[in-house]
MARBANU-623138 format. One record per residue (C-alpha): residue in three letters; x, y, z. Coordinates in Angstrom, 2 decimals, decimal comma, padded with zeros to 5 digits, always signed. Example, Ala and Ser with C-alpha at 12.3 -4.5 7.8 and 13.67 -1.06 7.14 Angstrom:
R   res         x         y         z
R   ALA   +012,30   -004,50   +007,80
R   SER   +013,67   -001,06   +007,14
END
This chain:
R   res         x         y         z
R   UNK   -039,82   -051,21   +021,58
R   UNK   -036,90   -051,83   +023,63
R   UNK   -033,81   -049,28   +024,70
R   UNK   -031,48   -050,73   +022,20
R   UNK   -033,72   -051,10   +019,52
R   UNK   -034,11   -047,25   +019,82
R   UNK   -030,93   -046,66   +020,03
R   UNK   -029,94   -048,30   +016,99
R   UNK   -032,46   -046,46   +014,98
R   UNK   -031,39   -043,21   +016,16
R   UNK   -027,89   -044,27   +015,31
R   UNK   -029,01   -044,72   +011,79
R   UNK   -031,22   -041,82   +011,16
R   UNK   -028,45   -039,50   +012,60
R   UNK   -026,16   -041,23   +009,99
R   UNK   -028,34   -040,43   +006,96
R   UNK   -028,80   -037,06   +008,24
R   UNK   -025,07   -036,68   +008,33
R   UNK   -024,31   -038,36   +005,05
R   UNK   -026,93   -035,92   +003,25
R   UNK   -025,64   -032,76   +004,51
R   UNK   -021,95   -033,65   +003,57
R   UNK   -022,86   -034,81   -000,09
R   UNK   -021,66   -031,98   -002,36
R   UNK   -023,74   -033,44   -005,45
R   UNK   -027,05   -031,54   -005,43
R   UNK   -030,37   -033,71   -005,51
R   UNK   -032,29   -033,37   -008,92
R   UNK   -035,85   -033,12   -009,08
R   UNK   -037,37   -035,37   -011,87
R   UNK   -038,18   -032,20   -014,27
R   UNK   -034,96   -030,20   -013,90
R   UNK   -033,81   -029,81   -017,79
R   UNK   -030,07   -030,90   -017,95
R   UNK   -028,71   -027,29   -018,53
R   UNK   -029,80   -026,32   -015,45
R   UNK   -028,92   -029,28   -013,31
R   UNK   -025,25   -028,60   -014,69
R   UNK   -025,15   -025,31   -014,10
R   UNK   -026,03   -026,10   -010,13
R   UNK   -023,04   -028,54   -010,00
R   UNK   -020,94   -025,80   -011,81
R   UNK   -022,39   -023,29   -008,92
R   UNK   -021,08   -025,71   -006,35
R   UNK   -017,98   -026,16   -007,77
R   UNK   -017,40   -022,60   -008,28
R   UNK   -018,40   -021,79   -004,33
R   UNK   -015,88   -024,29   -003,20
R   UNK   -013,51   -022,73   -005,22
R   UNK   -014,36   -019,21   -004,19
R   UNK   -014,09   -020,23   -000,63
R   UNK   -010,31   -021,73   -000,98
R   UNK   -009,54   -018,67   -003,04
R   UNK   -010,55   -016,04   -000,37
R   UNK   -009,00   -018,13   +002,47
R   UNK   -005,70   -017,92   +000,57
R   UNK   -005,80   -021,80   -000,24
R   UNK   -004,47   -020,61   -003,69
R   UNK   -003,23   -023,97   -005,29
R   UNK   -006,30   -025,58   -003,94
R   UNK   -008,57   -022,95   -005,69
R   UNK   -007,00   -023,41   -008,81
R   UNK   -007,40   -027,06   -009,08
R   UNK   -011,31   -026,16   -008,81
R   UNK   -011,23   -023,46   -011,01
R   UNK   -009,44   -026,00   -013,43
R   UNK   -012,03   -028,50   -012,44
R   UNK   -015,22   -026,00   -013,46
R   UNK   -013,42   -024,78   -016,90
R   UNK   -012,93   -028,24   -018,07
R   UNK   -016,41   -029,78   -016,53
R   UNK   -018,49   -027,24   -017,57
R   UNK   -017,86   -025,75   -020,32
R   UNK   -021,13   -023,89   -020,63
R   UNK   -021,26   -022,87   -017,33
R   UNK   -022,11   -019,26   -016,48
R   UNK   -018,98   -018,92   -013,98
R   UNK   -016,56   -020,08   -016,65
R   UNK   -015,16   -016,52   -017,40
R   UNK   -015,10   -015,40   -014,02
R   UNK   -013,27   -019,06   -012,95
R   UNK   -010,73   -018,15   -015,65
R   UNK   -010,25   -014,45   -014,23
R   UNK   -009,65   -015,77   -010,88
R   UNK   -007,36   -018,71   -011,27
R   UNK   -005,19   -016,41   -013,80
R   UNK   -004,79   -014,08   -009,98
R   UNK   -004,24   -016,70   -007,83
R   UNK   -001,60   -017,85   -010,13
R   UNK   -000,24   -014,51   -009,71
R   UNK   -000,56   -014,23   -006,33
R   UNK   +001,56   -017,59   -006,26
R   UNK   +004,06   -016,11   -008,65
R   UNK   +003,27   -018,43   -011,33
R   UNK   +003,61   -015,44   -013,89
R   UNK   +003,82   -018,09   -017,07
R   UNK   +001,13   -019,62   -015,97
R   UNK   -001,02   -016,63   -015,06
R   UNK   -000,57   -015,17   -018,52
R   UNK   -001,77   -018,18   -020,25
R   UNK   -005,00   -018,70   -018,26
R   UNK   -006,00   -014,73   -018,69
R   UNK   -005,17   -014,41   -022,34
R   UNK   -007,35   -017,76   -022,80
R   UNK   -010,08   -015,56   -021,17
R   UNK   -009,59   -012,33   -023,16
R   UNK   -009,59   -015,11   -026,90
R   UNK   -012,50   -017,09   -025,59
R   UNK   -014,76   -014,31   -023,85
R   UNK   -013,59   -010,90   -025,56
R   UNK   -016,43   -009,01   -024,90
R   UNK   -016,86   -009,91   -021,00
R   UNK   -016,01   -007,64   -018,28
R   UNK   -013,67   -009,97   -016,88
R   UNK   -011,70   -010,09   -020,02
R   UNK   -011,15   -006,07   -019,70
R   UNK   -009,92   -006,74   -016,17
R   UNK   -007,93   -009,55   -017,42
R   UNK   -005,93   -006,72   -019,31
R   UNK   -004,75   -004,78   -016,67
R   UNK   -003,74   -008,19   -014,53
R   UNK   -001,92   -009,15   -017,44
R   UNK   +000,36   -006,00   -017,36
R   UNK   +000,86   -005,93   -013,48
R   UNK   +002,00   -009,86   -013,80
R   UNK   +004,52   -008,89   -016,60
R   UNK   +005,54   -006,13   -014,51
R   UNK   +005,84   -008,54   -011,64
R   UNK   +007,98   -010,62   -014,30
R   UNK   +010,00   -007,69   -015,29
R   UNK   +008,96   -007,81   -018,66
R   UNK   +008,26   -003,76   -018,70
R   UNK   +007,37   -003,34   -022,33
R   UNK   +004,61   -005,88   -022,48
R   UNK   +003,74   -004,49   -018,93
R   UNK   +003,03   -000,78   -020,75
R   UNK   +001,61   -002,75   -023,67
R   UNK   -001,40   -004,31   -021,98
R   UNK   -001,69   -001,20   -019,44
R   UNK   -002,30   +000,77   -022,74
R   UNK   -004,98   -001,46   -023,86
R   UNK   -006,93   -001,53   -021,04
R   UNK   -006,55   +002,27   -020,84
R   UNK   -008,28   +002,11   -024,22
R   UNK   -011,27   +000,18   -022,99
R   UNK   -011,72   +001,58   -019,59
R   UNK   -011,69   +005,42   -018,71
R   UNK   -014,16   +006,01   -015,47
R   UNK   -013,49   +003,09   -013,57
R   UNK   -011,49   +002,73   -009,98
R   UNK   -009,38   +000,18   -011,97
R   UNK   -008,39   +003,42   -014,71
R   UNK   -006,33   +004,59   -011,79
R   UNK   -004,32   +001,79   -011,01
R   UNK   -003,61   +001,28   -014,74
R   UNK   -002,46   +004,68   -015,17
R   UNK   -000,18   +004,64   -012,09
R   UNK   +001,62   +001,26   -013,19
R   UNK   +001,67   +003,12   -016,47
R   UNK   +003,58   +005,94   -015,57
R   UNK   +005,63   +003,80   -013,18
R   UNK   +007,03   +001,90   -016,52
R   UNK   +007,25   +005,35   -018,54
R   UNK   +009,26   +007,15   -016,11
R   UNK   +011,30   +004,44   -014,29
R   UNK   +011,48   +001,49   -016,60
R   UNK   +011,02   +001,34   -020,35
R   UNK   +014,05   +002,09   -022,78
R   UNK   +014,16   +004,99   -025,28
R   UNK   +013,60   +002,81   -027,95
R   UNK   +010,49   +000,77   -025,85
R   UNK   +008,77   +004,33   -025,56
R   UNK   +009,28   +004,65   -029,25
R   UNK   +008,07   +001,41   -030,17
R   UNK   +004,97   +001,95   -027,92
R   UNK   +004,12   +005,37   -029,52
R   UNK   +004,41   +003,75   -032,60
R   UNK   +002,68   +000,97   -032,41
R   UNK   -000,57   +002,36   -030,38
R   UNK   -001,27   +005,15   -032,70
R   UNK   -004,81   +005,89   -031,78
R   UNK   -004,02   +004,95   -027,82
R   UNK   -005,63   +007,48   -025,80
R   UNK   -002,20   +007,71   -023,81
R   UNK   +000,14   +008,43   -026,64
R   UNK   +000,33   +011,98   -025,68
R   UNK   +002,33   +010,89   -022,12
R   UNK   +004,42   +008,50   -024,02
R   UNK   +005,58   +011,13   -026,60
R   UNK   +005,99   +013,60   -023,87
R   UNK   +008,31   +011,57   -021,76
R   UNK   +009,67   +010,22   -024,93
R   UNK   +010,72   +013,83   -025,65
R   UNK   +012,17   +014,82   -022,40
R   UNK   +014,34   +011,42   -022,74
R   UNK   +015,55   +012,21   -025,91
R   UNK   +016,37   +015,90   -025,05
R   UNK   +018,52   +014,34   -021,74
R   UNK   +020,44   +012,65   -024,19
R   UNK   +021,09   +015,69   -026,33
R   UNK   +019,37   +014,03   -029,40
R   UNK   +017,30   +017,44   -029,98
R   UNK   +016,15   +016,40   -033,26
R   UNK   +014,65   +013,37   -032,49
R   UNK   +012,83   +015,52   -029,35
R   UNK   +011,92   +018,23   -031,75
R   UNK   +010,07   +015,52   -034,04
R   UNK   +008,36   +013,91   -031,53
R   UNK   +007,39   +017,36   -029,72
R   UNK   +005,35   +018,35   -033,27
R   UNK   +003,68   +015,02   -033,05
R   UNK   +002,06   +015,48   -029,60
R   UNK   +001,62   +019,40   -030,31
R   UNK   +000,02   +019,08   -034,02
R   UNK   -002,29   +015,93   -032,95
R   UNK   -002,95   +016,60   -029,21
R   UNK   -003,44   +020,09   -028,30
R   UNK   -006,00   +019,67   -025,51
R   UNK   -003,72   +017,35   -023,92
R   UNK   -002,78   +017,74   -020,21
R   UNK   +001,11   +017,62   -021,46
R   UNK   +000,70   +020,58   -024,12
R   UNK   +001,95   +023,84   -022,00
R   UNK   +004,91   +021,36   -020,64
R   UNK   +005,46   +020,11   -024,23
R   UNK   +005,37   +023,72   -025,61
R   UNK   +007,69   +024,85   -022,97
R   UNK   +010,17   +021,94   -023,73
R   UNK   +010,22   +022,71   -027,59
R   UNK   +010,92   +026,59   -026,88
R   UNK   +014,27   +025,45   -024,86
R   UNK   +015,00   +023,64   -027,51
R   UNK   +014,43   +026,07   -030,48
R   UNK   +016,59   +028,27   -028,27
R   UNK   +019,67   +025,55   -027,97
R   UNK   +019,33   +024,53   -031,53
R   UNK   +017,93   +027,08   -033,41
R   UNK   +014,81   +026,08   -034,27
R   UNK   +011,55   +027,94   -035,32
R   UNK   +008,86   +027,63   -033,05
R   UNK   +006,19   +029,20   -035,78
R   UNK   +006,64   +025,09   -037,02
R   UNK   +004,00   +024,01   -034,80
R   UNK   +000,72   +024,62   -036,83
R   UNK   -000,82   +026,68   -033,80
R   UNK   -002,24   +030,17   -032,74
R   UNK   -001,94   +031,66   -029,30
R   UNK   -005,40   +032,41   -029,52
R   UNK   -006,14   +028,63   -029,63
R   UNK   -003,99   +028,34   -026,45
R   UNK   -007,06   +029,31   -023,51
R   UNK   -005,45   +026,24   -021,42
R   UNK   -005,02   +026,45   -017,87
R   UNK   -001,47   +026,43   -016,76
R   UNK   -000,39   +026,03   -013,41
R   UNK   +001,68   +028,66   -011,74
R   UNK   +005,02   +026,75   -011,54
R   UNK   +007,92   +028,05   -008,85
R   UNK   +010,47   +029,89   -010,28
R   UNK   +013,06   +028,59   -008,17
R   UNK   +013,27   +025,13   -006,17
R   UNK   +011,08   +024,65   -003,63
R   UNK   +011,85   +024,32   -000,08
R   UNK   +010,45   +021,35   +001,71
R   UNK   +011,86   +020,60   +005,61
R   UNK   +012,37   +017,25   +006,93
R   UNK   +012,86   +016,66   +010,45
R   UNK   +013,52   +013,20   +011,72
R   UNK   +015,77   +011,06   +013,88
R   UNK   +019,02   +010,42   +012,08
R   UNK   +021,19   +009,26   +014,80
R   UNK   +020,39   +007,58   +018,33
R   UNK   +018,27   +004,84   +019,30
R   UNK   +015,19   +005,52   +016,58
R   UNK   +017,82   +006,43   +013,60
R   UNK   +016,29   +002,97   +011,96
R   UNK   +013,05   +004,79   +011,56
R   UNK   +014,17   +008,19   +010,49
R   UNK   +016,36   +006,76   +007,97
R   UNK   +013,52   +004,60   +006,30
R   UNK   +011,35   +007,74   +006,29
R   UNK   +013,98   +009,52   +004,56
R   UNK   +014,82   +006,84   +001,82
R   UNK   +011,03   +007,13   +000,95
R   UNK   +010,73   +010,80   +000,78
R   UNK   +013,97   +010,91   -001,21
R   UNK   +012,91   +008,29   -003,54
R   UNK   +009,60   +010,18   -004,03
R   UNK   +011,22   +013,35   -005,15
R   UNK   +013,84   +011,80   -007,27
R   UNK   +010,65   +010,68   -009,58
R   UNK   +008,82   +013,85   -008,87
R   UNK   +011,93   +015,67   -010,37
R   UNK   +012,21   +013,59   -013,21
R   UNK   +008,60   +013,26   -014,32
R   UNK   +007,73   +017,32   -013,49
R   UNK   +011,09   +019,09   -014,04
R   UNK   +010,62   +021,21   -010,95
R   UNK   +013,49   +021,35   -008,52
R   UNK   +012,83   +020,43   -004,81
R   UNK   +014,94   +021,21   -002,02
R   UNK   +015,03   +019,06   +000,67
R   UNK   +016,32   +020,31   +003,93
R   UNK   +016,83   +017,67   +006,48
R   UNK   +017,68   +018,19   +010,43
R   UNK   +018,50   +015,40   +012,78
R   UNK   +016,18   +015,42   +015,59
R   UNK   +017,69   +012,75   +017,24
R   UNK   +014,26   +012,13   +018,99
R   UNK   +014,55   +015,01   +021,44
R   UNK   +011,60   +017,25   +021,33
R   UNK   +014,35   +020,37   +022,33
R   UNK   +016,55   +019,37   +019,14
R   UNK   +013,62   +018,96   +017,10
R   UNK   +012,05   +022,48   +018,22
R   UNK   +015,66   +024,12   +017,21
R   UNK   +015,42   +022,17   +013,97
R   UNK   +011,53   +023,46   +013,18
R   UNK   +012,42   +027,20   +013,81
R   UNK   +015,72   +026,95   +011,37
R   UNK   +013,97   +025,45   +008,51
R   UNK   +010,85   +028,04   +008,83
R   UNK   +013,13   +031,28   +010,02
R   UNK   +016,31   +030,65   +007,58
R   UNK   +015,16   +027,95   +005,04
R   UNK   +011,40   +029,17   +004,13
R   UNK   +010,29   +025,85   +003,93
R   UNK   +006,91   +025,42   +002,13
R   UNK   +006,21   +022,76   +004,13
R   UNK   +007,56   +020,12   +006,63
R   UNK   +007,77   +016,35   +006,80
R   UNK   +007,79   +014,72   +010,44
R   UNK   +008,99   +014,38   +013,08
R   UNK   +008,85   +010,53   +013,06
R   UNK   +007,96   +010,58   +017,10
R   UNK   +005,55   +011,45   +018,81
R   UNK   +006,89   +014,06   +021,61
R   UNK   +008,97   +015,72   +019,24
R   UNK   +005,68   +015,89   +016,63
R   UNK   +003,71   +017,58   +019,75
R   UNK   +006,39   +020,33   +019,97
R   UNK   +006,97   +020,65   +016,31
R   UNK   +003,41   +020,91   +015,06
R   UNK   +002,55   +023,69   +017,68
R   UNK   +005,47   +025,82   +016,08
R   UNK   +004,19   +024,95   +012,17
R   UNK   +000,82   +025,66   +013,13
R   UNK   +001,83   +029,09   +014,81
R   UNK   +003,76   +029,96   +011,50
R   UNK   +001,17   +028,87   +009,16
R   UNK   +003,36   +026,00   +007,53
R   UNK   +001,94   +022,69   +006,95
R   UNK   +002,97   +019,33   +008,40
R   UNK   +002,50   +015,96   +007,75
R   UNK   +003,81   +013,60   +010,22
R   UNK   +004,21   +010,07   +008,61
R   UNK   +004,12   +007,90   +011,68
R   UNK   +003,65   +009,63   +015,03
R   UNK   +000,81   +007,95   +016,45
R   UNK   -000,40   +010,48   +019,66
R   UNK   -004,00   +010,76   +019,66
R   UNK   -003,42   +014,64   +020,65
R   UNK   -001,43   +015,83   +017,42
R   UNK   -004,23   +016,42   +014,94
R   UNK   -005,64   +018,61   +017,59
R   UNK   -003,41   +021,31   +017,22
R   UNK   -004,56   +022,84   +014,62
R   UNK   -005,48   +022,82   +010,48
R   UNK   -001,91   +022,67   +009,33
R   UNK   -001,30   +019,66   +010,96
R   UNK   -001,95   +016,09   +009,33
R   UNK   -000,88   +012,78   +010,36
R   UNK   -000,97   +009,54   +008,30
R   UNK   -000,20   +006,99   +010,87
R   UNK   -003,43   +005,39   +012,62
R   UNK   -003,46   +006,48   +016,35
R   UNK   -002,31   +004,62   +019,01
R   UNK   -005,86   +004,42   +020,41
R   UNK   -006,83   +002,73   +016,95
R   UNK   -004,62   +000,02   +016,72
R   UNK   -004,88   -001,01   +020,40
R   UNK   -008,49   -001,35   +019,73
R   UNK   -008,41   -003,21   +016,56
R   UNK   -006,12   -005,81   +018,28
R   UNK   -008,36   -006,51   +021,32
R   UNK   -011,36   -006,36   +019,23
R   UNK   -009,67   -009,69   +017,47
R   UNK   -008,38   -011,30   +020,48
R   UNK   -011,69   -011,21   +022,02
R   UNK   -014,25   -011,77   +018,87
R   UNK   -012,27   -013,84   +017,12
R   UNK   -009,98   -015,77   +018,76
R   UNK   -011,99   -015,91   +021,90
R   UNK   -009,40   -014,89   +024,67
R   UNK   -010,71   -013,26   +027,90
R   UNK   -007,02   -013,32   +030,12
R   UNK   -004,66   -011,34   +028,77
R   UNK   -001,07   -010,13   +029,96
R   UNK   +000,54   -006,85   +028,91
R   UNK   +004,29   -006,37   +028,47
R   UNK   +005,49   -002,77   +027,44
R   UNK   +008,13   -000,40   +028,13
R   UNK   +008,30   +003,08   +029,19
R   UNK   +008,03   +004,47   +025,70
R   UNK   +004,55   +007,12   +025,60
R   UNK   +003,50   +005,47   +022,72
R   UNK   +003,81   +001,83   +024,04
R   UNK   +001,92   +002,87   +027,07
R   UNK   -000,93   +004,56   +025,08
R   UNK   -000,97   +001,13   +023,08
R   UNK   -001,30   -000,93   +026,18
R   UNK   -004,16   +001,49   +027,75
R   UNK   -006,01   +001,51   +024,67
R   UNK   -005,73   -002,43   +024,51
R   UNK   -006,70   -003,01   +028,02
R   UNK   -009,93   -000,64   +027,87
R   UNK   -011,18   -002,27   +025,24
R   UNK   -010,51   -005,69   +026,75
R   UNK   -012,01   -004,51   +030,04
R   UNK   -015,31   -003,13   +027,62
R   UNK   -015,82   -006,56   +026,76
R   UNK   -015,66   -008,16   +030,14
R   UNK   -011,87   -009,60   +029,48
R   UNK   -009,35   -009,55   +032,25
R   UNK   -005,80   -008,40   +032,46
R   UNK   -004,32   -010,78   +034,55
R   UNK   -000,61   -009,41   +034,85
R   UNK   +000,69   -005,76   +033,77
R   UNK   +004,23   -005,71   +033,50
R   UNK   +006,32   -002,82   +032,17
R   UNK   +010,25   -002,20   +031,32
R   UNK   +012,57   +000,41   +031,05
R   UNK   +013,44   +001,46   +027,80
R   UNK   +016,81   -000,17   +026,72
R   UNK   +016,09   -003,39   +028,63
R   UNK   +017,60   -006,63   +027,55
R   UNK   +016,59   -008,82   +030,38
R   UNK   +013,24   -009,61   +031,06
R   UNK   +013,35   -012,25   +033,69
R   UNK   +010,99   -010,19   +036,58
R   UNK   +008,05   -009,71   +033,91
R   UNK   +008,57   -013,36   +032,47
R   UNK   +008,00   -015,18   +035,86
R   UNK   +005,00   -012,55   +036,78
R   UNK   +003,63   -013,36   +033,65
R   UNK   +003,80   -017,48   +033,68
R   UNK   +002,42   -017,09   +037,39
R   UNK   -000,74   -015,32   +035,75
R   UNK   -001,18   -017,87   +033,18
R   UNK   -002,46   -015,62   +029,98
R   UNK   -004,32   -016,96   +026,98
R   UNK   -002,33   -014,13   +025,08
R   UNK   -000,14   -011,68   +026,04
R   UNK   -000,36   -007,53   +024,44
R   UNK   +003,52   -006,71   +023,46
R   UNK   +003,46   -003,15   +021,75
R   UNK   +007,30   -003,42   +020,94
R   UNK   +009,65   -002,03   +018,75
R   UNK   +011,53   -004,49   +016,23
R   UNK   +014,41   -004,51   +018,40
R   UNK   +012,14   -005,27   +021,74
R   UNK   +010,30   -008,21   +019,70
R   UNK   +013,48   -009,90   +019,11
R   UNK   +014,64   -010,04   +022,30
R   UNK   +011,13   -010,61   +023,95
R   UNK   +010,13   -013,59   +022,13
R   UNK   +013,08   -015,81   +022,83
R   UNK   +012,51   -015,11   +026,40
R   UNK   +008,80   -016,16   +026,32
R   UNK   +009,87   -019,47   +024,85
R   UNK   +013,09   -020,21   +027,37
R   UNK   +010,44   -019,43   +030,44
R   UNK   +007,81   -022,14   +028,89
R   UNK   +005,22   -019,53   +028,49
R   UNK   +002,99   -020,84   +025,62
R   UNK   +000,38   -017,61   +025,77
R   UNK   -000,76   -016,21   +022,21
R   UNK   +001,89   -013,21   +021,27
R   UNK   -000,15   -010,05   +020,17
R   UNK   +001,85   -007,06   +018,95
R   UNK   +001,60   -003,68   +017,21
R   UNK   +003,12   -002,73   +014,16
R   UNK   +006,89   -002,72   +015,38
R   UNK   +006,58   -006,75   +014,94
R   UNK   +006,00   -006,22   +011,05
R   UNK   +009,45   -005,35   +010,29
R   UNK   +011,66   -007,67   +008,27
R   UNK   +014,43   -007,67   +011,00
R   UNK   +011,94   -009,61   +013,47
R   UNK   +011,74   -012,46   +010,97
R   UNK   +015,36   -012,37   +010,49
R   UNK   +016,48   -012,51   +014,18
R   UNK   +013,49   -013,41   +015,63
R   UNK   +013,47   -016,82   +014,10
R   UNK   +011,27   -019,57   +015,17
R   UNK   +010,12   -017,76   +018,25
R   UNK   +008,19   -015,22   +016,54
R   UNK   +006,47   -017,75   +014,45
R   UNK   +002,50   -017,27   +014,61
R   UNK   +002,70   -013,87   +016,55
R   UNK   -000,34   -011,85   +015,18
R   UNK   +000,04   -007,89   +015,07
R   UNK   -001,50   -004,85   +013,33
R   UNK   -000,14   -003,13   +010,62
R   UNK   -001,01   -000,39   +008,02
R   UNK   +001,39   -001,47   +005,19
R   UNK   +001,79   -005,03   +004,03
R   UNK   +004,64   -005,38   +001,95
R   UNK   +003,22   -008,58   +000,10
R   UNK   -000,09   -006,20   -000,82
R   UNK   -001,80   -007,00   -004,08
R   UNK   -002,04   -003,05   -004,35
R   UNK   -000,29   -002,04   -007,63
R   UNK   +000,62   +000,97   -006,35
R   UNK   +002,63   -000,59   -003,02
R   UNK   +003,73   -003,29   -005,02
R   UNK   +005,43   -000,59   -007,97
R   UNK   +006,72   +000,96   -004,62
R   UNK   +008,43   -001,68   -003,36
R   UNK   +009,68   -002,85   -006,67
R   UNK   +011,25   +000,90   -007,14
R   UNK   +012,18   +000,98   -003,86
R   UNK   +014,49   -001,98   -004,05
R   UNK   +016,05   -001,13   -007,39
R   UNK   +016,88   +001,92   -005,98
R   UNK   +018,39   +000,88   -002,64
R   UNK   +019,01   -002,96   -002,85
R   UNK   +016,81   -004,06   +000,04
R   UNK   +012,57   -004,05   +000,77
R   UNK   +011,03   -001,37   +001,99
R   UNK   +009,08   -001,21   +005,82
R   UNK   +005,61   +000,44   +006,42
R   UNK   +008,16   +003,41   +007,59
R   UNK   +009,56   +004,05   +004,15
R   UNK   +005,85   +003,73   +002,53
R   UNK   +004,59   +006,01   +004,98
R   UNK   +007,63   +008,60   +004,21
R   UNK   +006,83   +007,83   +000,21
R   UNK   +003,44   +008,78   +000,54
R   UNK   +003,95   +012,01   +002,84
R   UNK   +006,02   +013,85   +000,68
R   UNK   +003,84   +012,72   -002,56
R   UNK   +000,64   +014,11   -001,03
R   UNK   +002,66   +017,71   -000,91
R   UNK   +004,23   +017,07   -004,13
R   UNK   +000,77   +016,68   -006,17
R   UNK   -000,06   +019,52   -004,50
R   UNK   +002,62   +021,39   -005,74
R   UNK   +002,33   +019,83   -009,25
R   UNK   -000,99   +021,42   -009,40
R   UNK   +000,10   +025,20   -008,75
R   UNK   +000,37   +025,05   -005,03
R   UNK   +003,20   +026,33   -003,92
R   UNK   +002,61   +028,55   -000,77
R   UNK   +002,36   +027,21   +002,47
R   UNK   -001,46   +028,12   +002,62
R   UNK   -002,44   +026,71   -000,80
R   UNK   -000,83   +023,52   +000,12
R   UNK   -002,59   +023,21   +002,89
R   UNK   -005,68   +023,81   +001,27
R   UNK   -004,99   +021,33   -001,09
R   UNK   -004,08   +018,79   +001,39
R   UNK   -007,37   +019,07   +003,07
R   UNK   -008,98   +018,09   +000,04
R   UNK   -007,36   +015,06   -000,01
R   UNK   -009,70   +012,09   -000,89
R   UNK   -009,27   +008,55   -001,57
R   UNK   -005,18   +008,84   -002,64
R   UNK   -003,68   +005,78   -003,85
R   UNK   -000,38   +005,60   -001,85
R   UNK   +002,21   +002,89   -001,27
R   UNK   +000,59   +002,29   +002,26
R   UNK   -002,93   +002,38   +000,77
R   UNK   -005,81   +004,38   +000,12
R   UNK   -005,48   +007,87   +002,19
R   UNK   -008,56   +010,80   +002,64
R   UNK   -007,82   +013,36   +005,42
R   UNK   -010,34   +013,81   +007,49
R   UNK   -011,49   +017,17   +009,12
R   UNK   -009,50   +016,54   +011,91
R   UNK   -006,31   +016,09   +009,66
R   UNK   -005,66   +012,43   +010,51
R   UNK   -005,79   +010,14   +007,78
R   UNK   -008,75   +007,54   +007,56
R   UNK   -006,51   +004,22   +007,48
R   UNK   -007,52   +000,55   +007,35
R   UNK   -005,52   -001,28   +010,17
R   UNK   -004,68   -004,70   +008,94
R   UNK   -004,18   -008,04   +010,96
R   UNK   -000,73   -009,98   +009,91
R   UNK   +000,49   -013,12   +010,88
R   UNK   +004,22   -014,60   +010,82
R   UNK   +004,23   -018,59   +009,10
R   UNK   +007,32   -020,22   +008,37
R   UNK   +009,06   -016,91   +007,56
R   UNK   +006,73   -014,93   +005,98
R   UNK   +004,44   -011,89   +006,90
R   UNK   +000,32   -013,14   +006,07
R   UNK   -002,80   -011,36   +006,50
R   UNK   -005,14   -012,87   +008,87
R   UNK   -008,71   -013,30   +007,40
R   UNK   -011,78   -013,41   +010,06
END
């Protein structure tokens, strides 16, 4: 057989193999029943839909799920397809379509597990669409079905946000009347009573409190409701004996709440170069305190000192807070250098301190009263290097960073990880903080021809550097730190920051209900979107306030309570404090695409 014939036959065989590999229709054995074969086809369609869903091709995933639902009415994957299609529509902000899809799921498969989950997703969809009454109604329906489930915590937090911040008095009354058997009706009644009393409608408040105290003697709100009723009685002449309950029945744990306002200290830069970070932390903290005071009726005195990001000024501030203000806990400072100084003083006086944003790796080693929410610089640098080498396949890197100690630590952690993988740092460029002209560094980087450049920068630095990279025709992939995740980078960096990849711990488009609620409340309160710094400040004070609500009102009691924190659902993600005092945090990778932050999937 000649070589030409052999070549032709080989190409025919190869085409046949390729055709068989790319076919999406399963081969059907002659003895396979119709139902089994149809299920195999449905599985293939579902797998394709799920792949598109996971890779964030949501509109294509919706079309796949619709195809499965329409073409395979008996498939086992149909209920899950309804749910995932509704979730995809929700994530694309197609709220009416999502609600229709999920309601169809509940009607068609009322006992299916995905129908139960759909109730919560519908609640979240109504919340995002600003229909707060319906959001609360579906949250209540979900909680009536689910008690011991991780999703139940999400539902409780969503409902709490709604009843304290969004629902009107009339809507609360309507819910309490409609859901007479609801597991959370005692919460509705208590909040409703407080709202009536704040409006000086004492007779209505009294009616609601009697309902709560008579029908929910084991409620967590019983003691608070009884106290409120007593206050109304004193002011309005009502007799507490109307509540048919004896003191012998009142063997409930009552937290020892403070007789006067508790003072919490905040040290952060409110003036100077880093004021933007301090102001963001302060905004998140004030929002959390406002909500806490409204919900718990406990007054918090936030005593704020401007550190100017200066360790000496911060040292004076912490001594004032401890000695003159008698604070029970301290938040901040924001920058690492002042935090190291302040933490030593707080530890010496046994005052718990949570720094929301500092990243220096030595902070948590100062002592057991010191806690940190932010991931260390080492963690962030390592995560970025892991992705750049293992997923992107780069080996030649440039470094561009300032003389700020945090930036130096990020650069060194990234460099060390790259070298561990056998990669190379072909150009190591540093600049003095405040530099605006990077011509010298750009020329050195261009000459070295790196595949990617790691730039741990502040937002202000990022929007100056990115255009200069383009001006000098440097086409290397931009890799960054969390500073690139600020909204100002998109607004001011324009097309020059497109496709930059960076590490972050808070993603403003997260699907987390707590994160979503925080973003919505923050924007309603201040008129602009929060960044990750505001979210960390919000979480830091909420961790302390949750301890206070449990009756921990001394510095030592708060420290012990914080040390027990496990899987706390915060606006910046789940928080667990390790024995070191560092929070166990997940670092996510984001990129910028057409003016939006988008999560990077491996």
